[in-house]
N, C-alpha and C positions, 0 to 999 in steps of 0.2 A: 468489319467487312474488308476483304482484301481486294485490290484492283485486279481486273482480268489480266492474265498473262498466258504464256505457252507452257507453263510448268505443269507437270503431272502431279504436283503436290496437292494435297487436299485443299479445297477452296470453299469458303463460306461466302456466297454472294447472294444476297436477298433470300437466304435459306429459311428464314422464319416465316412460314406460310400464314401465321396469325396476324402478320403486319401487312398493311396496305402499301403497295409500291406503285409509283407512277414514273414511267420512263419515256423519254423522247428518243426513239431509236435513230431519228435523223441526225441527232447531235452526238451519237456514240461512234467511236472509231471502230473500224474493222480490225480484227486480230487474226493473224495467221494461225491456222490449226497445224498439228503435226503432219497432216496429210497435204502434200503439195497440191496447189491449185484450189484449196478449200479455205475460205475465210469465214469468220463468224463474229457475231455480236452477242456476248453472253448476257442474258437477261436475268437468269437465276441459276445457281449451281450449288450443289451440296456434295462435295467429294472431289476426287482427282480427275484424271482423264476419263475414267469410267465412273460416271456420276449421274445422280438425278439432276437433270438440267433442262433449261428452257433457253432456246437460242434462235437467232436468225442465222441461216447458213447460206453462203454463196458459193456455188460451184463455178469455176472458170470452165470455158469450153474444153472438153476432153478430160476433165477431172474425174477421178474414180476412187472408190474404196475397194479393198479386197473383201472377199466374203467374210462376214462377221456375224456373231450371235447376239441376240437381244434377250437376255434372261429375264428382264422386267418390262419388255415391250418398248414401243416407239410410236409416236404420232407425228405425222407430217402433213402440212398444208402447203401445196405448191403455189407460191405467189406469182412467180414469173418463170418463163422458160419451160423446159421439159426435163423430168427426171426419169431415168430408166433403171431397171434391174432385170434379173432373169425371169421375173414374173410378169413384166409388162412395162408400158410407157405411160407416164402420168403428166398430163398437161396442166396449164394454169387453172387454178380453182379445184384441183383434185385433192381430196382428203384421203389419207392413207393411215390405217392403224395396223401395225405389225405386232401381233400379240406376243406375250412372253413365250420364250422358247423358239421363236422364229429366227431365221437367218436370211441374209441377202447380200448382194454385191452391187451397191448403187453406183451409178455414174451419170454424167450428163454430157452428151455429145455436143450440145449447143450452148451449154451453160444454163444455170437456173438459180432462183432465189427461193429458199424454203423457210417456213416456220416449223421448228422441231421441238418436241418434248420427249425426253428420254427417262426410262426407268421409274415410271410412276403408276403403271397399270397393276392391277391385282393379279397374282399368279394364276388365279382361276379364270381370268378373262382371256379365253383362248380364241375369240372370234377375230378373223381378219376382215377388215373393212376397207373397201375402195369405193369412193363416192365422188361423182362429179357435181360439185356444188353449183355449177352454172346451170344445170338442167334439172336439179332436184327440186322437189316441191317444198317451198317455205310455208310455214304455218303462221297464222296470225298470232301476235303476242298478247300480253295481258292488257296492253293499251293500244289505242289507235296510233298507227305509224311505226309500231314495233313488230318485226317479223323474226321468226326463229327457225333455224334449220338444225334439227337433231342430227348428230353425227354418229354417236355410239353411246351405249348404255350398258352398265353392268352393276348389279346391286344398287347401291345408292350413288354411284358415280355416273355423271352424265356429261358428255361433251357436246357442245353446240356452237353454231355461228349465230350471232345476233346482229340484226341490221336495224339501225335507227334512221328514220326519215327526218328531214329538217324540222326543227321545232317540236320534236317529240318529248313529252314529259312523262316520267315514271315516278309518281309521287306516292306519299304514304297512304292516300285515299284509295289507291289501287290495291293495296295489300290488306288481306283479312287477318294477317298475322298479329298475334297478341303475345304479351308476356316478354320476359327477358331474352328468350331465344329468338324473337322475331328479328329478321334481318333489317338493316338500315335501308331506307329507300334510296335509289339512285336517281339522278336527275341529269338530263342532257341539255337543258336549256342554255347552259353556259357556252355551248358550241353550236352556232346557227347552221353550220354546214353539216352534211351527212357524216356521221361518225364512221370510221373504218370498221369493217367486220372484225369481230374479236372472237378468237377461240378461247373458250374457258371451260373449266370443269366446275360443276355445281356439286361439290362432294357430299352434301347432305340433303339433296333434293330427291323426292319421290315424284314421279310423273304419273298423272291420272288421266286416262282417256275413256274409262268405262264407268258406268253407273248402274246399280241395280235398284230400281224403284222399290222402296220399303223392304230392301233385302230379299226380294223375291227369289225363291228357290234355295235359300240358304238355311241350313239346319240351325236350330237355336244355339247349339254349342258353338258354332262358328261366329254367330252374331255376338255371343258373350265374349269371345276372344278378341273381337275387333277393337281397335282404338277408336276414339271419338274425336269429333271436331265440332265446335260451336260456331255457327254462322248466323248473322242476322239476315233479314229479308233482302236488304239492299245487295248483299253479296250473293245470296242464293239465286237471285234473278239473272246473274251473269254466268255465261258458259266458260269464262276464263278468269281465273283468279288464283292467288296464292294464299296459303294459310299454314298454320302449325297445329299438329294434332296433339292428343293428350300425352304423348310420349316426347313431345318437343321436336318431332321430325317436320321438316319443311316440305310442303306439298305444292307442286305446280299442277293446277287442274286445267285441262284442255278438253272440254266436252263439245259435242256438236253444237253449232250455232242454234240458239233458241231454246236450249235445254234449261229447265228450271229445276233447281235442287230443292227437295222438300225434307223436312225433319223426318228421320227414319230411313232415308235413302242410304245406300252403302256405296262408297267410292272404292274402286279397285285399282290399285297401282299397277304399273307395268311389271313390278316384281311379284305381284300376286297378293300383296298385303291388302287388308280390308279396313276401311275407315268409315264408321257409322256417323252420319250427320245428325246433330242436334240443333233444333231451332233455338237460337240464343234469345234470351229475354231482351226486349227493347221497348222504348217508349211507344205507347199506343193510346188511343182514345177508346174507352169502353162505353157503348151506347146501350141503354136499357129503357124500357117503358117507364113512364112516371108511376111511382108507387101509389100515388093518391087517386088518380083517375085514368091512368093509361091502360093500354091493352096490348097483347102481342101483335095486333094488327098495325100498331104504330111502327113496329120494326119493319114490317113489309113496306110501308110508305117510305120510311127512311132509306131502305135498300133501293127502292125505286129511284128516289131523288139522287142518291149517291151514284147509282149506276148511270143515270143520265149525264153525270159529270165525269164518267170514266174513272171513278175512284176505286182503288183496290180494297175489297172488303173481305174480312173473315166472318163467315156466318156460323153462329152457334145457336142452339135451341132457345136460349134465353137472352141473347145479346148479339150485337155486332161489334166488330173491332176494325178500326182504320188507323192509319198513321197520323200523327199529330198535324192538325191544320186548324188554326183559330177561326178562320172564316167558316169552315164547315161546322165547327163546334157551335158557333153562334146560330147558324141556320138550323141545326138539329134541336137546340134548346128552344128556338122559336116554334118548333113543331111539337112542343111539350114532351120532349125526350130528356132523359137524364144522361149527361155526358161527364165522364170523369177520366182523369189521367191515370195511367197504370204502367207498369213494366211487366210485360208478358211476351211469350213467344207469339210470333205473328205468322199465320198461314192463310193468306187470302185465297179466295176461289180462283181456280185456273181459267174460268171462262167456259162458254158453252161448247167451244170447238177445241178445247185443250186436250181432250181425251183422244183425238185423232179419229173420230168417226166410229167408235165401237158402240155396241148395243148397251141397253140399260144394265145388263148383267143380273137381272132377276127373273126367276122362272115363274110363270103364271099361265093359267089356262083360260082366263077371261078375255073377252073380245073388247077391242076399243072401237066404239062406234065412230064412223067418220063424221066430221062436222063440216058444214058448208061454209066456205070462206067467201068473203066478198070477192066479186069478179069484176075485172076491168078488161074490156076487149077480149073476153074469153079466157083470161088467165087469172088464177088466184092472186090476190094482192095481200093476203094475210091469213091468219089462222083464227077460225071462229072459237070464241071462248064463252062457255056458259056463264050468263050473268046472274048473280045472286044479290039480293039486297044486303047492303053493308051499313053498319052504323055510321052516323055522322061523326066526322073527325075534324079536329081543329088543326089549322096550319096556316102558312102564309097564303093570303088571298082569299080566306074564307069569308071575309066581308062583315064580320060582326064581332062584338066584344066577347071574349072567352068567359069572362066573369068567374074565373077560378080563384082569384084572390091569393095566389101564391107564386113564388119564383121558381124557375127551373135551373138556376145556376148552382147545381149540386156539385 
């Protein structure tokens, strides 16, 4: 690595993008550029005066450049002051992307400080972007205290500002990524003060804002072409997470708050790629009736007691499944149910109101006779249910010896 200088000779400064680099710009000296009145701090550079580069650039009042061409584009974030060119005036907090093939004659009448990236955009990225980051809508990040402002996107390249609140932690538990391609988790706990906003490119991230429940409306051939991603229930309950698909691509998922992802759903990236979700096998407790003297009605009782405890339950015709809990396991065994540990996909019920108020979805021509509900002060207080004789069942509080003579620690 050669030190920064004014030479137009080829320079290799932090040019290896596979290496992590940490710089304190406050401790770096300003270096005069070939243009009078313009100084810079070179952060990364690969080439001569026309180079792929990242820099802090300071314009003295009245400094200017003649009109010039950007064959591989330019990104600018105005940190202080005002930058002008023939297209407009850009104040503090303005993000500007000049696409490949564009030209301008920048100047600053009052002086300004810029963060600049040169010659790193794809030739096909032809969109010009001007965004006032002070008034733009920031999105919630993957963890509490983290907010993100997308700036531009093209293919798999994404530019964004990231804001960290004090004491924000971004740990490995936040990521659903697995395998050798999974990124290392970042952590901001070492800096108690709010971190500066950082402009960065996530060169291998696909952003997801759309979900198709069970691939609704997609032809089978499209579903077959989709990549896949395995997620456990803990991750699928979250509307924001990151993960890696079957092709090793990193996904940043930002769905509406409250969205629950199910196995068979299809995520759609901003680039139009489709990723089918698979419910990943995970530890569960499988609950079945006792083989010696149990009945399916025992599962109904179990579901009732678990529901009273707001436990998430997967209902199947011959069994229930819940996440591991030794206290609940002991309770269920005391109710003469068989409980065993297993590793299976977990898809709990969504709740009575999870469907958003739609009808039953079945066509029939029979009538439902209205039932009379108990009334208090002229208003129904419940729903009348036809009572039928049920066999005696054993469980906590039944008040007598079961006399079964066997154990349920299956």
